[in-house]
C-alpha positions in Angstrom: 0.1 0.0 0.2 1.8 3.6 -1.4 2.6 5.5 2.1 1.8 9.3 2.1 5.5 10.6 0.8 4.9 8.3 -2.1 1.8 9.9 -3.9 3.8 13.3 -2.5 6.6 12.3 -4.5 4.6 11.7 -7.5 2.7 14.9 -7.3 5.8 17.2 -6.9 7.9 15.0 -9.4 5.3 15.7 -12.4 6.2 19.5 -11.9 9.9 19.6 -10.3 11.7 17.4 -12.4 10.3 19.3 -16.1 13.8 21.4 -16.2 15.7 18.8 -15.0 14.7 16.5 -17.3 15.9 18.9 -20.3 18.9 19.0 -19.6 20.1 15.4 -18.5 22.3 13.8 -20.0 22.3 11.7 -23.2 23.2 7.8 -24.2 22.8 5.1 -25.7 22.1 1.4 -25.2 25.7 0.6 -26.7 27.6 3.5 -24.2 29.5 2.0 -21.1 27.4 -1.7 -21.9 30.5 -3.2 -21.9 31.0 -4.6 -18.6 30.6 -8.5 -17.8 27.7 -9.0 -15.6 29.5 -12.5 -14.4 32.3 -10.6 -12.6 31.9 -8.8 -9.5 30.3 -5.7 -9.6 28.2 -3.4 -7.2 25.0 -1.2 -8.9 23.2 1.8 -7.4 19.7 1.7 -7.2 17.5 4.5 -6.4 14.1 3.9 -5.4 11.4 6.5 -4.0 9.3 4.3 -1.7 9.7 5.6 2.0 6.8 3.9 4.3 8.7 1.2 6.9 6.8 -2.1 5.0 7.7 -0.4 1.4 11.6 0.0 1.7 11.4 -3.5 3.5 9.5 -5.1 0.4 12.4 -3.4 -2.0 15.3 -4.9 -0.2 13.4 -8.2 0.2 13.0 -7.7 -3.6 16.9 -6.7 -4.2 17.7 -9.9 -1.5 15.9 -12.4 -3.8 18.6 -11.0 -6.9 21.6 -10.9 -5.1 20.9 -14.7 -4.0 20.3 -15.2 -7.6 23.4 -13.5 -8.9 26.1 -13.9 -5.9 28.5 -11.9 -8.3 26.3 -8.8 -8.5 26.0 -6.6 -5.4 23.0 -3.7 -4.9 23.2 -0.6 -3.2 19.7 0.6 -2.2 18.5 3.8 -1.6 15.5 4.9 -1.0 13.1 8.2 -1.1 14.8 9.2 -4.0 12.0 12.0 -5.9 12.3 12.4 -9.9 14.4 15.2 -9.1 17.0 14.3 -7.2 17.1 11.0 -9.5 17.3 13.7 -12.2 20.0 15.7 -10.4 22.2 12.5 -9.9 21.8 11.3 -13.5 22.7 14.8 -15.2 25.7 14.8 -13.1 26.8 10.6 -13.2 29.7 9.4 -11.3 30.4 6.9 -8.8 28.2 7.5 -6.9 24.7 8.1 -9.0 22.7 5.5 -9.7 22.9 2.7 -12.5 19.3 1.6 -11.8 16.4 4.1 -11.1 12.8 3.7 -10.5 10.4 6.3 -10.4 6.3 6.7 -10.1 5.8 9.6 -12.5 4.9 7.7 -15.5 4.0 10.8 -17.0 7.5 11.8 -17.3 8.6 8.9 -19.5 8.7 10.5 -22.4 11.4 13.3 -21.3 12.8 10.2 -19.9 13.5 9.1 -22.8 13.8 12.2 -25.4 16.6 13.5 -23.0 18.5 10.0 -23.3 18.5 10.3 -19.5 17.5 6.4 -19.7 19.1 3.9 -22.3 16.5 2.2 -24.5 15.9 -1.3 -23.2 14.7 -2.6 -26.4 18.2 -4.4 -27.2 18.4 -5.6 -23.9 15.0 -7.5 -24.5 16.3 -8.8 -27.7 19.6 -10.0 -26.5 17.6 -11.6 -23.7 14.5 -13.4 -26.0 12.1 -11.2 -23.8 9.0 -9.9 -25.8 7.4 -6.7 -24.3 4.2 -6.8 -25.6 4.0 -10.2 -24.9 5.2 -9.9 -21.3 3.1 -6.7 -19.7 -0.1 -5.8 -19.9 -0.9 -3.6 -23.2 -1.6 -0.2 -21.4 1.8 -0.8 -19.1 3.8 -1.7 -22.1 3.0 1.5 -23.9 3.3 4.3 -20.6 6.9 2.7 -20.7 8.2 4.0 -24.2 7.9 6.9 -26.4 8.4 7.3 -30.0 9.7 3.9 -30.3 12.3 4.3 -27.9 11.5 1.9 -24.5 13.7 3.7 -21.9 11.6 2.3 -18.8 10.1 -0.6 -18.1 6.4 -1.4 -15.7 7.3 -2.0 -11.9 4.0 -2.9 -10.7 1.4 -0.9 -11.7 -1.5 1.2 -10.5 -5.3 0.0 -11.6 -8.2 2.9 -10.9 -11.6 1.3 -10.0 -15.3 2.3 -8.2 -15.3 1.2 -4.6 -18.7 1.4 -3.4 -20.6 1.3 0.2 -22.7 -1.7 0.2 -24.0 -1.3 3.3 -25.8 2.1 1.8 -26.2 0.1 -1.4 -28.4 -2.2 0.5 -30.7 0.8 2.4 -31.3 2.5 -1.4 -32.2 -0.6 -2.8 -29.5 -0.8 -5.0 -28.5 -4.6 -6.1 -25.5 -4.2 -8.2 -22.5 -1.8 -9.0 -23.6 0.6 -11.9 -21.9 -0.3 -15.4 -22.6 3.0 -17.6 -22.3 6.5 -16.6 -26.3 7.0 -17.3 -26.6 3.9 -14.6 -23.9 5.5 -12.3 -26.0 9.1 -12.5 -29.2 7.3 -11.2 -27.2 5.5 -8.4 -25.3 8.4 -7.2 -28.1 10.6 -6.9 -30.1 7.7 -5.4 -27.3 7.3 -2.6 -27.2 11.5 -1.8 -29.2 12.3 1.2 -29.2 16.0 1.7 -29.2 17.4 5.2 -29.8 21.2 5.8 -28.1 22.9 2.8 -25.3 20.5 2.7 -25.3 16.5 2.3 -25.6 13.9 5.1 -24.5 11.0 3.0 -23.1 12.1 -0.9 -23.5 9.5 -3.5 -19.9 10.7 -5.6 -17.7 13.1 -5.3 -17.8 14.3 -9.2 -15.5 17.4 -8.6 -11.8 17.2 -10.3 -10.2 18.4 -6.8 -11.9 15.3 -5.3 -9.0 13.6 -4.6 -8.4 10.9 -7.6 -11.5 12.1 -9.8 -8.7 13.9 -12.3 -9.5 14.0 -15.9 -7.1 11.4 -17.1 -8.6 9.1 -14.8 -12.3 9.7 -15.9 -11.4 10.0 -19.5 -9.7 6.2 -19.4 -13.1 4.9 -19.3 -13.8 6.5 -22.9 -10.7 5.2 -24.4 -10.4 8.6 -26.0 -6.6 9.1 -28.3 -4.9 12.6 -26.9 -2.7 12.7 -30.0 -3.1 12.7 -33.7 -0.3 10.4 -35.9 1.7 13.7 -36.8 1.9 14.2 -32.6 -0.7 17.3 -32.9 -3.3 17.4 -29.7 -6.6 15.8 -30.8 -8.8 17.1 -27.6 -11.1 19.2 -29.8 -11.2 16.6 -32.5 -11.6 13.4 -31.0 -15.5 13.2 -29.5 -14.6 11.2 -26.4 -13.3 14.4 -24.4 -16.2 16.3 -25.2 -18.3 13.4 -23.8 -16.1 12.8 -20.6 -16.6 16.3 -19.6 -19.8 16.6 -20.6 -20.6 13.7 -18.4 -18.5 15.1 -15.7 -20.7 18.6 -15.7 -23.6 17.0 -15.7 -22.8 14.9 -12.7 -21.7 18.1 -10.9 -24.6 19.9 -11.7 -26.9 16.8 -10.8 -25.6 16.1 -7.5 -25.7 20.2 -6.0 -24.1 21.9 -8.4 -20.3 23.2 -8.1 -20.6 25.6 -5.1 -22.5 23.5 -3.1 -20.0 20.2 -3.5 -16.7 22.6 -3.0 -18.5 24.0 -0.2 -18.9 20.2 1.2 -15.6 18.9 0.4 -13.6 21.1 1.3 -15.0 20.1 4.8 -13.9 16.8 4.5 -10.6 14.5 5.6 -7.7 14.1 3.3 -7.1 11.9 1.0 -4.5 9.6 3.0 -5.6 9.6 6.8 -8.2 7.3 8.2 -10.8 10.1 7.8 -11.1 10.3 3.8 -14.5 10.4 3.1 -15.1 7.3 1.8 -13.5 5.9 5.0 -16.1 7.6 7.1 -19.4 6.7 5.1 -19.3 10.7 4.4 -19.0 9.7 0.5 -20.8 6.5 -0.7 -18.9 5.8 -3.9 -15.2 6.7 -4.7 -13.1 6.5 -8.0 -9.5 5.1 -6.6 -7.0 3.0 -7.3 -6.3 -0.9 -5.8 -4.7 0.9 -3.0 -7.0 2.0 -1.2 -9.0 -0.9 -0.5 -6.1 -1.8 2.3 -6.1 1.4 3.3 -10.2 1.7 3.9 -10.3 -1.9 5.6 -7.6 -0.5 7.8 -9.6 2.3 8.7 -12.1 0.0 10.2 -15.0 1.0 8.6 -18.2 0.7 9.9 -20.2 -0.9 6.6 -19.3 -3.7 3.8 -17.0 -2.2 0.9 -17.3 -2.8 -2.3 -15.5 -2.9 -5.2 -16.1 -3.0 -9.0 -14.4 -1.5 -12.2 -16.1 2.0 -13.5 -19.0 2.6 -15.6 -18.4 2.8 -19.2 -20.5 5.6 -21.9 -23.5 3.5 -22.8 -22.1 3.0 -26.2 -19.0 1.0 -25.1 -21.1 -1.4 -22.2 -19.4 -4.3 -24.3 -15.8 -2.6 -22.7 -17.3 -3.2 -19.1 -14.5 -4.0 -17.2 -11.9 -1.6 -18.4 -9.8 1.2 -16.5 -7.1 3.7 -16.3 -3.7 2.1 -15.7 -0.8 4.0 -14.3 2.5 2.9 -12.1 6.0 2.7 -11.1 9.0 2.3 -13.7 12.1 1.4 -14.0 15.2 1.9 -15.9 19.0 2.0 -16.6 20.6 5.5 -16.0 22.8 6.2 -19.7 25.8 7.4 -17.3 26.1 4.0 -15.8 29.5 1.7 -16.9 27.7 -1.3 -15.5 24.5 -1.6 -18.1 24.6 -5.1 -18.3 24.4 -5.9 -14.8 22.1 -3.2 -14.3 20.2 -4.9 -17.0 20.2 -7.9 -14.5 18.3 -6.6 -11.7 16.1 -4.8 -14.2 15.0 -8.0 -15.6 14.9 -9.5 -12.6 12.4 -6.9 -10.6 10.1 -6.5 -13.5 10.4 -10.0 -15.7 10.8 -12.9 -13.1 7.2 -14.2 -12.0 8.4 -14.7 -8.5 9.7 -11.9 -7.8 7.1 -9.5 -9.4 4.1 -11.7 -7.4 6.4 -11.3 -4.2 6.9 -7.9 -4.5 3.0 -7.0 -5.5 1.7 -9.3 -2.2 4.0 -6.8 -0.2 3.5 -3.7 -1.5 -0.1 -4.1 -2.1 0.1 -3.1 -6.1 -0.7 -4.5 -9.1 1.6 -7.1 -11.0 3.0 -5.5 -14.2 3.3 -8.5 -16.0 1.0 -10.8 -17.3 2.2 -14.3 -16.1 2.0 -12.6 -12.4 -1.3 -11.5 -13.1 -2.9 -15.0 -12.8 0.1 -16.5 -10.2 -1.5 -18.4 -7.8 1.6 -17.1 -5.5 -0.4 -14.1 -5.3 -2.3 -13.2 -2.1 -5.0 -10.8 -1.8 -8.3 -9.9 -0.4 -10.9 -11.4 -3.2 -12.3 -8.3 -3.9 -8.4 -7.1 -5.3 -9.0 -9.3 -7.9 -11.0 -6.5 -9.5 -8.0 -4.3 -10.1 -5.7 -7.7 -11.6 -9.1 -7.8 -14.0 -8.8 -4.3 -14.9 -5.0 -4.4 -15.5 -5.1 -7.7 -18.0 -8.4 -6.0 -19.1 -7.3 -5.5 -23.3 -9.6 -2.1 -23.7 -8.0 -0.5 -20.4 -6.0 2.4 -21.1 -3.1 4.9 -20.0 -1.8 8.4 -21.2 0.9 8.4 -23.7 4.0 9.8 -23.0 5.1 13.7 -24.5 8.5 15.2 -25.0 7.2 17.9 -22.0 6.0 15.3 -19.9 2.7 15.8 -18.1 2.0 19.5 -19.0 -0.5 18.2 -21.8 -2.1 16.7 -18.7 -2.0 19.8 -16.9 -3.7 21.8 -19.5 -6.7 19.5 -19.9 -7.3 19.3 -16.2 -7.1 22.9 -16.0 -10.1 23.1 -18.9 -11.8 21.0 -16.4 -11.7 23.1 -13.7 -13.2 25.9 -15.4 -15.8 24.2 -17.2 -17.1 22.4 -13.8 -16.7 25.7 -12.3 -18.8 27.7 -15.1 -15.7 29.7 -16.1 -15.9 28.0 -19.5 -19.3 27.8 -20.8 -18.4 27.1 -24.4 -17.0 23.6 -24.3 -16.1 23.2 -27.8 -14.5 26.3 -28.1 -12.1 25.8 -24.7 -11.1 22.1 -25.8 -10.0 24.6 -29.3 -8.4 26.5 -27.2 -7.1 23.9 -24.8 -5.2 22.1 -27.8 -3.6 25.0 -29.1 -2.2 25.8 -25.8 -0.9 21.9 -26.1 0.5 22.1 -29.4 2.7 25.3 -28.5 3.9 23.7 -25.2 5.1 20.8 -27.0 6.9 23.0 -29.7 8.3 24.7 -27.5 9.7 21.7 -25.7 11.5 20.0 -28.7 
């Protein structure tokens, strides 16, 4: 289960690392990859986990590798955010990391285009491993950019729907909604007003509502963010208009932006035991797989249900899909031990037992197709929903960009402006946002 520092690091890294990555070192899989991995050597591995249970899980993962490769020793450094990693990748030297892991999949485009991390395709080919047959489709996609596979999945996050089964039963609702039309009806039915506020809110749709970001919503609409020539498709793909319209209707139907925001600001924070889903103040919650363990630890006074998020009515046959992201790993271009580093990366990310054990300890979704169906996985039966989402062929992610997640910030800002009423002409807003995205990408090249 991710600790608070993990998510804080993720949020901070998306902005803090933008400038650093732009000036990262250049490199290729051939640079420095002449070392003999059979010789005695020591690797530096930097990761971002910081919670004690997570640090122990990483150390156990590395211990398993060292047992299988007794000649390769690994010095592990945790609590490393992307800005610290990027500074070290630029500087190089004997103390710099040979292998890194990052929570920020949005920065893969920058890692790849800058050359900070090496292209791993030659290493996969040398080891006779087919990434497309090894990793779930979306995870395979978010670890490469413009033909450069500079990263590899190291566990993943899948987003679904948590719901208060007790509240469902009281309201006479027999099953979680499968389409957004059904979802809207259920959310209204679960909403219990109290004065000018709520005793219970069916769902918090606002974009500031913890994990209710534009990319998590849009994952259910399967949009195409960019055209074949790399231009923003925000105004061209009707999926975006449909997603924004659906969310705005939820906001309006559940009381309006101002009323919802007033209620939201009085609720508990995302990472504490007083999260509004834990307390029953919100009956349904869009969230990642880690929420299950957190909610159970909070000992709520109701039974927790888990299901995939709804899909648009015209995509009902794709129900079960979801948005995927996760942790990535890569090899530093400055490393002079790239062959040995590949042995570590290969073990952590493609060895089925290693991936399964790490998933059992971290409580994230396994990142290989074999690990997803391993009988050695240990989990609450409800966690299987997220395993199925990760394996679903229609699950998706947001594509890598040369300037990282800047385009997602632009999309999210349009969401804030549209839900609050500052933007009333959605089509015009989509066109303006698309122009801004294209300008930002052109300036980053």
